[in-house]
DSSP file (Angstrom, degrees, kcal/mol; ACC not computed):
  #  RESIDUE AA STRUCTURE BP1 BP2  ACC     N-H-->O    O-->H-N    N-H-->O    O-->H-N    TCO  KAPPA ALPHA  PHI   PSI    X-CA   Y-CA   Z-CA
    1    1 A M              0   0    0      0, 0.0     0, 0.0     0, 0.0     0, 0.0   0.000 360.0 360.0 360.0 131.2   -5.1   23.7  -19.1
    2    2 A E        -     0   0    0      1,-0.1     3,-0.1     3,-0.0     2,-0.0  -0.588 360.0-118.5 -77.7 132.6   -5.5   22.7  -15.5
    3    3 A P        -     0   0    0      0, 0.0    -1,-0.1     0, 0.0     3,-0.1  -0.352  36.3 -95.2 -68.2 152.0   -2.2   22.0  -13.7
    4    4 A K        -     0   0    0      1,-0.1     2,-0.1    -2,-0.0    33,-0.1  -0.374  43.5-110.4 -63.3 142.4   -1.7   18.6  -12.2
    5    5 A K        -     0   0    0     31,-0.2     2,-0.6    -3,-0.1    -1,-0.1  -0.444  27.3-125.0 -71.4 149.0   -2.7   18.2   -8.6
    6    6 A K        -     0   0    0     -2,-0.1     2,-0.4    -3,-0.1    32,-0.1  -0.866  26.3-168.3 -97.8 125.5    0.2   17.7   -6.2
    7    7 A Y        -     0   0    0     -2,-0.6     2,-0.1    30,-0.3     0, 0.0  -0.861  20.9-117.5-109.6 145.8   -0.1   14.7   -4.0
    8    8 A I        -     0   0    0     -2,-0.4    50,-0.4    30,-0.1    -1,-0.0  -0.426  18.1-121.3 -78.4 155.3    2.0   14.1   -1.0
    9    9 A V        -     0   0    0     -2,-0.1    48,-0.1    48,-0.1    31,-0.1  -0.896  40.8-116.3 -90.2 117.3    4.4   11.2   -0.6
   10   10 A P        -     0   0    0      0, 0.0     2,-0.6     0, 0.0    46,-0.1  -0.237  21.6-144.8 -58.1 142.2    3.2    9.4    2.5
   11   11 A V        -     0   0    0     89,-0.1    86,-2.9    30,-0.0    87,-0.3  -0.951  17.7-132.1-111.4 117.7    5.7    9.4    5.4
   12   12 A K        -     0   0    0     -2,-0.6     2,-0.3    84,-0.2    84,-0.1  -0.444  13.3-137.0 -74.3 137.9    5.5    6.2    7.5
   13   13 A K        -     0   0    0     -2,-0.2     2,-0.9    82,-0.1     3,-0.1  -0.663  12.4-129.1 -87.4 147.7    5.3    6.3   11.2
   14   14 A D        -     0   0    0     -2,-0.3    -1,-0.0     1,-0.2    -2,-0.0  -0.878  22.1-168.7 -93.9 106.0    7.4    4.0   13.4
   15   15 A S        -     0   0    0     -2,-0.9    -1,-0.2     1,-0.1     3,-0.1   0.745  21.5-140.8 -70.8 -22.7    4.8    2.6   15.7
   16   16 A G        +     0   0    0      1,-0.3     2,-0.1    -3,-0.1    -1,-0.1   0.537  49.0 149.8  74.3   4.0    7.3    1.0   18.0
   17   17 A K        -     0   0    0      1,-0.0     2,-0.5     2,-0.0    -1,-0.3  -0.450  39.4-145.4 -72.4 142.5    4.9   -2.0   18.3
   18   18 A K        -     0   0    0     -2,-0.1     2,-0.5    -3,-0.1    -1,-0.0  -0.943  12.5-139.3-107.5 128.4    6.5   -5.4   19.0
   19   19 A F        -     0   0    0     -2,-0.5     3,-0.3     3,-0.1     5,-0.1  -0.750  16.7-174.0 -91.9 126.9    4.7   -8.3   17.3
   20   20 A E  S    S+     0   0    0     -2,-0.5    -1,-0.1     1,-0.2     3,-0.1   0.565  76.7  66.5 -92.6 -10.5    4.3  -11.4   19.4
   21   21 A W  S    S-     0   0    0      1,-0.2     2,-0.3     0, 0.0    -1,-0.2   0.353 114.7 -29.4 -98.3   6.3    2.8  -13.6   16.7
   22   22 A G        -     0   0    0     -3,-0.3     2,-0.5    25,-0.0    -1,-0.2  -0.864  68.1 -80.9 161.4 168.0    5.8  -13.7   14.4
   23   23 A D        -     0   0    0     -2,-0.3    25,-0.6    -3,-0.1     2,-0.4  -0.829  35.7-147.0 -97.8 125.6    8.9  -12.0   13.1
   24   24 A I  E     -A   47   0A   0     -2,-0.5     2,-0.5    23,-0.2    23,-0.2  -0.774  10.3-163.3 -91.0 133.0    8.4   -9.4   10.4
   25   25 A V  E     -A   46   0A   0     21,-2.8    21,-2.5    -2,-0.4     2,-0.5  -0.972  11.5-144.0-117.6 117.8   11.2   -9.1    7.8
   26   26 A E  E     -A   45   0A   0     -2,-0.5    19,-0.3    19,-0.2     3,-0.1  -0.706  17.8-178.2 -80.9 127.3   11.3   -5.9    5.8
   27   27 A L  E     -     0   0A   0     17,-2.9     2,-0.2    -2,-0.5    18,-0.2   0.604  52.6 -57.5-103.9 -15.2   12.5   -6.8    2.3
   28   28 A G  E     -A   44   0A   0     16,-1.2    16,-3.1     2,-0.0    -1,-0.4  -0.808  43.1-138.7 153.5 166.7   12.6   -3.4    0.6
   29   29 A G  E     -A   43   0A   0     14,-0.2     2,-0.3    -2,-0.2    14,-0.2  -0.960  12.9-179.6-151.2 166.4   10.7   -0.3   -0.4
   30   30 A N  E     -A   42   0A   0     12,-2.1    12,-3.5    -2,-0.3     2,-0.5  -0.984  23.4-133.3-163.0 152.6   10.3    2.2   -3.2
   31   31 A V  E     +A   41   0A   0     -2,-0.3     2,-0.3    10,-0.2    10,-0.2  -0.985  32.1 174.9-113.3 129.9    8.4    5.3   -4.2
   32   32 A M  E     -A   40   0A   0      8,-2.7     8,-2.9    -2,-0.5     2,-0.5  -0.849  24.6-128.5-127.8 164.7    6.9    5.2   -7.7
   33   33 A Y  E     -A   39   0A   0     -2,-0.3     5,-0.1     6,-0.2    -2,-0.0  -0.966  18.1-136.4-120.8 129.4    4.7    7.7   -9.5
   34   34 A L    >   -     0   0    0      4,-2.9     3,-2.2    -2,-0.5    44,-0.2  -0.215  36.9 -95.2 -73.2 169.9    1.4    6.7  -11.2
   35   35 A N  T 3  S+     0   0    0     42,-1.9    -1,-0.1     1,-0.3    43,-0.1   0.798 127.1  53.0 -58.0 -30.0    0.4    7.9  -14.7
   36   36 A D  T 3  S-     0   0    0      2,-0.1    -1,-0.3    41,-0.1   -31,-0.2   0.378 123.5-103.9 -88.7   6.2   -1.6   10.8  -13.1
   37   37 A G  S <  S+     0   0    0     -3,-2.2   -30,-0.3     1,-0.3    -2,-0.1   0.365  72.8 143.2  92.9  -4.5    1.5   11.9  -11.1
   38   38 A R        -     0   0    0    -32,-0.1    -4,-2.9    -5,-0.1    -1,-0.3  -0.546  47.3-131.2 -71.7 127.0    0.3   10.5   -7.7
   39   39 A P  E     -A   33   0A   0      0, 0.0    19,-0.5     0, 0.0     2,-0.4  -0.567  21.0-167.4 -77.5 142.8    3.2    9.1   -5.7
   40   40 A V  E     -AB  32  57A   0     -8,-2.9    -8,-2.7    -2,-0.2     2,-0.5  -0.996   8.8-152.1-129.6 125.3    2.8    5.7   -4.1
   41   41 A M  E     -AB  31  56A   0     15,-2.5    15,-3.2    -2,-0.4     2,-0.4  -0.846  17.0-165.5 -95.3 131.6    5.2    4.3   -1.5
   42   42 A S  E     -AB  30  55A   0    -12,-3.5   -12,-2.1    -2,-0.5     2,-0.4  -0.886   9.5-170.6-117.4 151.0    5.5    0.5   -1.5
   43   43 A E  E     -AB  29  54A   0     11,-2.0    11,-2.8    -2,-0.4     2,-0.5  -0.975   8.7-155.3-140.9 124.2    7.0   -1.7    1.1
   44   44 A T  E     +AB  28  53A   0    -16,-3.1   -17,-2.9    -2,-0.4   -16,-1.2  -0.850  27.6 158.6-100.1 133.4    7.7   -5.4    0.6
   45   45 A W  E     -AB  26  52A   0      7,-2.7     7,-3.3    -2,-0.5     2,-0.3  -0.961  26.0-142.0-150.5 164.9    7.8   -7.5    3.8
   46   46 A G  E     +AB  25  51A   0    -21,-2.5   -21,-2.8    -2,-0.3     2,-0.3  -0.953  13.4 176.2-133.2 151.4    7.4  -11.0    5.0
   47   47 A I  E >  S-AB  24  50A   0      3,-1.9     3,-2.5    -2,-0.3   -23,-0.2  -0.929  71.6 -13.4-154.8 130.6    6.0  -12.8    8.1
   48   48 A D  T 3  S-     0   0    0    -25,-0.6     3,-0.1    -2,-0.3   -24,-0.1   0.814 129.9 -48.1  49.3  38.7    5.6  -16.4    8.9
   49   49 A G  T 3  S+     0   0    0      1,-0.3    -1,-0.3    62,-0.1     2,-0.3   0.306 113.3 117.5  89.1  -9.6    6.4  -17.5    5.3
   50   50 A Y  E <   -B   47   0A   0     -3,-2.5    -3,-1.9    61,-0.1     2,-0.5  -0.677  52.7-149.0 -89.4 145.6    4.0  -15.0    3.7
   51   51 A T  E     +BC  46 110A   0     59,-2.1    58,-2.6    -2,-0.3    59,-1.6  -0.969  21.7 178.5-114.4 131.8    5.2  -12.2    1.4
   52   52 A L  E     -BC  45 108A   0     -7,-3.3    -7,-2.7    -2,-0.5     2,-0.4  -0.929  21.2-152.9-132.1 152.4    3.2   -9.0    1.3
   53   53 A I  E     -BC  44 107A   0     54,-2.4    54,-2.9    -2,-0.3     2,-0.5  -0.998  11.5-161.5-123.3 128.9    3.4   -5.6   -0.4
   54   54 A T  E     -BC  43 106A   0    -11,-2.8   -11,-2.0    -2,-0.4     2,-0.5  -0.947   3.7-158.8-110.5 129.7    1.9   -2.6    1.2
   55   55 A Y  E     -BC  42 105A   0     50,-3.0    50,-2.7    -2,-0.5     2,-0.5  -0.912   3.4-162.9-106.7 130.8    1.1    0.5   -0.9
   56   56 A F  E     +BC  41 104A   0    -15,-3.2   -15,-2.5    -2,-0.5     2,-0.3  -0.961  20.4 158.7-114.8 128.4    0.8    3.9    0.8
   57   57 A L  E     -BC  40 103A   0     46,-2.0    46,-3.2    -2,-0.5   -17,-0.1  -0.988  44.8 -88.2-148.7 156.2   -0.9    6.7   -1.1
   58   58 A S  E     - C   0 102A   0    -19,-0.5    44,-0.3   -50,-0.4   -51,-0.0  -0.331  26.4-142.7 -61.9 142.4   -2.7   10.0   -0.5
   59   59 A I    >   +     0   0    0     42,-2.0     3,-2.6     2,-0.1     4,-0.3   0.567  59.1 127.9 -82.4  -9.6   -6.4    9.7    0.1
   60   60 A V  T 3  S+     0   0    0     41,-0.4    -2,-0.0     1,-0.3   -53,-0.0  -0.244  84.1   2.7 -54.8 129.5   -7.0   13.0   -1.8
   61   61 A D  T 3  S+     0   0    0      1,-0.1    -1,-0.3     4,-0.0    -2,-0.1   0.406 125.9  72.1  71.1   1.6   -9.7   12.4   -4.5
   62   62 A L    X   +     0   0    0     -3,-2.6     3,-1.6     1,-0.1    -2,-0.2   0.128  56.6 120.7-125.0  17.5  -10.1    8.8   -3.3
   63   63 A E  T 3  S+     0   0    0     -4,-0.3    -3,-0.1     1,-0.3    -1,-0.1   0.835  81.3  34.2 -56.3 -40.1  -11.9    9.4    0.0
   64   64 A N  T 3  S+     0   0    0     -3,-0.1    -1,-0.3     2,-0.0     2,-0.2   0.197  89.5 122.3-104.7  15.8  -15.0    7.4   -0.8
   65   65 A H    <   -     0   0    0     -3,-1.6     2,-0.1     1,-0.1    -3,-0.1  -0.529  55.4-132.4 -80.4 144.7  -13.5    4.6   -2.9
   66   66 A S     >  -     0   0    0     -2,-0.2     4,-2.4     1,-0.1     5,-0.2  -0.340  33.0 -97.7 -81.9 171.9  -13.9    1.0   -1.8
   67   67 A K  H  > S+     0   0    0      1,-0.2     4,-2.3     2,-0.2     5,-0.2   0.918 126.9  48.6 -55.7 -44.4  -11.0   -1.5   -1.7
   68   68 A Y  H  > S+     0   0    0      1,-0.2     4,-2.3     2,-0.2    -1,-0.2   0.859 109.9  50.9 -68.5 -35.1  -11.9   -2.8   -5.2
   69   69 A E  H  > S+     0   0    0      2,-0.2     4,-2.6     1,-0.2    -1,-0.2   0.867 109.7  50.9 -68.6 -36.0  -12.2    0.7   -6.6
   70   70 A I  H  X S+     0   0    0     -4,-2.4     4,-2.8     2,-0.2    -2,-0.2   0.935 111.3  47.8 -64.9 -46.3   -8.7    1.6   -5.2
   71   71 A I  H  X S+     0   0    0     -4,-2.3     4,-2.5     1,-0.2    10,-0.2   0.922 113.0  48.7 -60.7 -43.9   -7.3   -1.6   -6.8
   72   72 A Q  H  X S+     0   0    0     -4,-2.3     4,-2.6     2,-0.2    -2,-0.2   0.918 111.4  49.8 -62.3 -44.4   -9.0   -0.7  -10.1
   73   73 A Y  H  X S+     0   0    0     -4,-2.6     4,-1.7     2,-0.2    -2,-0.2   0.939 111.1  48.7 -58.9 -48.1   -7.7    2.9  -10.0
   74   74 A L  H  <>S+     0   0    0     -4,-2.8     5,-2.6     1,-0.2    -2,-0.2   0.909 112.2  48.9 -61.0 -42.2   -4.1    1.7   -9.3
   75   75 A N  H ><5S+     0   0    0     -4,-2.5     3,-1.5     1,-0.2    -1,-0.2   0.915 110.6  50.4 -62.5 -42.7   -4.3   -0.8  -12.2
   76   76 A E  H 3<5S+     0   0    0     -4,-2.6    -1,-0.2     1,-0.3    -2,-0.2   0.783 107.8  55.1 -65.1 -26.7   -5.6    1.9  -14.5
   77   77 A Q  T 3<5S-     0   0    0     -4,-1.7   -42,-1.9     2,-0.2    -1,-0.3   0.322 128.8 -92.5 -92.4   7.2   -2.8    4.1  -13.5
   78   78 A G  T < 5S+     0   0    0     -3,-1.5     2,-0.8     1,-0.2    -3,-0.2   0.395  91.6 116.5 104.5  -3.5   -0.1    1.6  -14.4
   79   79 A L      < -     0   0    0     -5,-2.6     2,-0.6    -6,-0.2    -1,-0.2  -0.863  55.2-149.9-100.4 104.9    0.4   -0.3  -11.1
   80   80 A K        -     0   0    0     -2,-0.8     2,-0.5    -3,-0.1    -5,-0.1  -0.640  14.9-173.6 -82.7 116.4   -0.6   -3.9  -11.7
   81   81 A I        +     0   0    0     -2,-0.6    -6,-0.1   -10,-0.2    -2,-0.0  -0.948   8.8 174.3-113.7 121.4   -1.9   -5.4   -8.5
   82   82 A T        -     0   0    0     -2,-0.5    -2,-0.0    25,-0.0    25,-0.0  -0.812  13.5-163.1-128.5  89.6   -2.7   -9.2   -8.6
   83   83 A P        -     0   0    0      0, 0.0    26,-0.1     0, 0.0     6,-0.1  -0.315  28.9-119.9 -69.1 157.2   -3.7  -10.5   -5.2
   84   84 A L  S    S-     0   0    0     24,-1.3     2,-0.3     4,-0.2    25,-0.1   0.828  91.1 -14.7 -65.5 -31.9   -3.7  -14.3   -4.6
   85   85 A S  S >  S-     0   0    0     23,-0.2     3,-1.5     1,-0.0    -1,-0.2  -0.949  76.9 -92.6-158.2 172.3   -7.4  -14.2   -3.8
   86   86 A N  G >  S+     0   0    0     -2,-0.3     3,-0.6     1,-0.3    -2,-0.0   0.804 124.7  53.7 -62.5 -28.3  -10.1  -11.6   -3.0
   87   87 A R  G 3  S+     0   0    0      1,-0.2    -1,-0.3    -4,-0.0    -3,-0.0   0.461  89.6  78.6 -86.7   0.3   -9.4  -12.2    0.7
   88   88 A S  G <  S+     0   0    0     -3,-1.5    20,-2.8    20,-0.1     2,-0.4   0.174  80.8  77.2 -98.5  21.0   -5.7  -11.5    0.4
   89   89 A T  E <   -D  107   0A   0     -3,-0.6     2,-0.4    18,-0.2    18,-0.2  -0.984  53.7-177.1-127.6 142.6   -6.0   -7.7    0.3
   90   90 A E  E     -D  106   0A   0     16,-2.3    16,-3.2    -2,-0.4     2,-0.4  -0.996   3.3-170.0-135.3 141.7   -6.6   -5.3    3.2
   91   91 A I  E     +D  105   0A   0     -2,-0.4     2,-0.3    14,-0.2    14,-0.2  -0.982   8.5 169.4-132.2 144.5   -7.1   -1.6    3.1
   92   92 A M  E     -D  104   0A   0     12,-1.9    12,-2.1    -2,-0.4     2,-0.3  -0.993  29.8-124.9-152.0 148.3   -7.2    1.0    5.8
   93   93 A A  E     +D  103   0A   0     -2,-0.3     2,-0.3    10,-0.2    10,-0.2  -0.686  40.2 159.3 -87.5 145.3   -7.2    4.8    6.1
   94   94 A F  E     -D  102   0A   0      8,-2.3     8,-3.0    -2,-0.3     2,-0.5  -0.970  41.1-109.5-155.6 167.7   -4.6    6.3    8.4
   95   95 A K  E     -D  101   0A   0     -2,-0.3     6,-0.2     6,-0.2   -82,-0.1  -0.914  35.3-136.5-103.0 131.4   -2.7    9.5    9.1
   96   96 A D    >   -     0   0    0      4,-2.5     3,-2.3    -2,-0.5   -84,-0.2  -0.106  39.4 -81.8 -77.1-177.0    1.0    9.5    8.1
   97   97 A A  T 3  S+     0   0    0    -86,-2.9   -85,-0.1     1,-0.3    -1,-0.1   0.717 132.7  49.8 -61.1 -21.2    3.8   10.9   10.3
   98   98 A N  T 3  S-     0   0    0    -87,-0.3    -1,-0.3     2,-0.1   -86,-0.1   0.328 122.2-104.0 -99.3   6.5    3.0   14.5    9.0
   99   99 A G  S <  S+     0   0    0     -3,-2.3     2,-0.3     1,-0.3    -2,-0.1   0.600  71.4 146.3  84.2  11.8   -0.8   14.2    9.7
  100  100 A N        -     0   0    0    -89,-0.1    -4,-2.5     1,-0.1     2,-0.4  -0.615  54.0-114.7 -82.2 140.8   -1.8   13.6    6.1
  101  101 A D  E     + D   0  95A   0     -2,-0.3   -42,-2.0    -6,-0.2   -41,-0.4  -0.619  49.2 166.5 -75.0 129.0   -4.8   11.3    5.3
  102  102 A C  E     -CD  58  94A   0     -8,-3.0    -8,-2.3    -2,-0.4     2,-0.4  -0.905  34.2-123.7-139.4 163.2   -3.6    8.3    3.4
  103  103 A W  E     -CD  57  93A   0    -46,-3.2   -46,-2.0    -2,-0.3     2,-0.4  -0.863  15.2-159.6-103.8 147.4   -4.6    4.8    2.3
  104  104 A S  E     -CD  56  92A   0    -12,-2.1   -12,-1.9    -2,-0.4     2,-0.5  -0.989   9.9-174.4-123.9 118.8   -2.7    1.7    3.1
  105  105 A L  E     -CD  55  91A   0    -50,-2.7   -50,-3.0    -2,-0.4     2,-0.5  -0.961   4.0-166.4-118.1 116.7   -3.4   -1.3    0.8
  106  106 A T  E     -CD  54  90A   0    -16,-3.2   -16,-2.3    -2,-0.5     2,-0.4  -0.901   3.5-170.6-108.8 129.6   -1.7   -4.6    1.7
  107  107 A V  E     -CD  53  89A   0    -54,-2.9   -54,-2.4    -2,-0.5     2,-0.6  -0.972  20.3-135.7-121.3 126.7   -1.6   -7.4   -0.8
  108  108 A T  E     +C   52   0A   0    -20,-2.8   -24,-1.3    -2,-0.4   -56,-0.2  -0.726  30.1 167.8 -79.6 120.7   -0.5  -11.0   -0.1
  109  109 A V  E     +     0   0A   0    -58,-2.6     2,-0.3    -2,-0.6   -57,-0.2   0.480  59.9  30.2-114.5  -6.3    1.7  -12.0   -3.0
  110  110 A G  E     -C   51   0A   0    -59,-1.6   -59,-2.1     3,-0.0    -1,-0.3  -0.986  61.1-155.6-154.9 143.7    3.3  -15.2   -1.7
  111  111 A E        -     0   0    0     -2,-0.3   -61,-0.1   -61,-0.2   -62,-0.1  -0.760  40.2 -81.1-114.8 161.8    2.4  -18.0    0.7
  112  112 A P        -     0   0    0      0, 0.0     2,-0.3     0, 0.0    -1,-0.1  -0.306  48.2-117.3 -61.4 144.3    4.5  -20.4    2.7
  113  113 A E        -     0   0    0    -64,-0.1     2,-0.3     1,-0.1    -3,-0.0  -0.617  25.0-119.3 -82.1 142.3    5.9  -23.3    0.8
  114  114 A D              0   0    0     -2,-0.3    -1,-0.1     1,-0.1     0, 0.0  -0.629 360.0 360.0 -79.1 138.2    4.8  -26.8    1.9
  115  115 A D              0   0    0     -2,-0.3    -1,-0.1     0, 0.0    -2,-0.0   0.457 360.0 360.0 -88.1 360.0    7.6  -29.0    2.9
């Protein structure tokens, strides 16, 4: 029997950037483990009335996956992602604070309420 692969828990960098287009409010974060043992760090945050969740995960074995394949993989592994629309998700590759290759998937889960 092949041992489970070990995936890193992404370590977020503090970019030190100041955003001039709105105030970001961090609402919370968590590390969870998918069915295959891969850790995913999540961060819930808000800006200008929008609520977003960003998922950070190791890129290992997912190097050539599209945004939609990543979402499908996460759903199959027990993390249910339901964006408001196809345009409300963004994905990008990045290096975490320890130099590990990772994916960052941001999903818009709430919009500003109309007054």
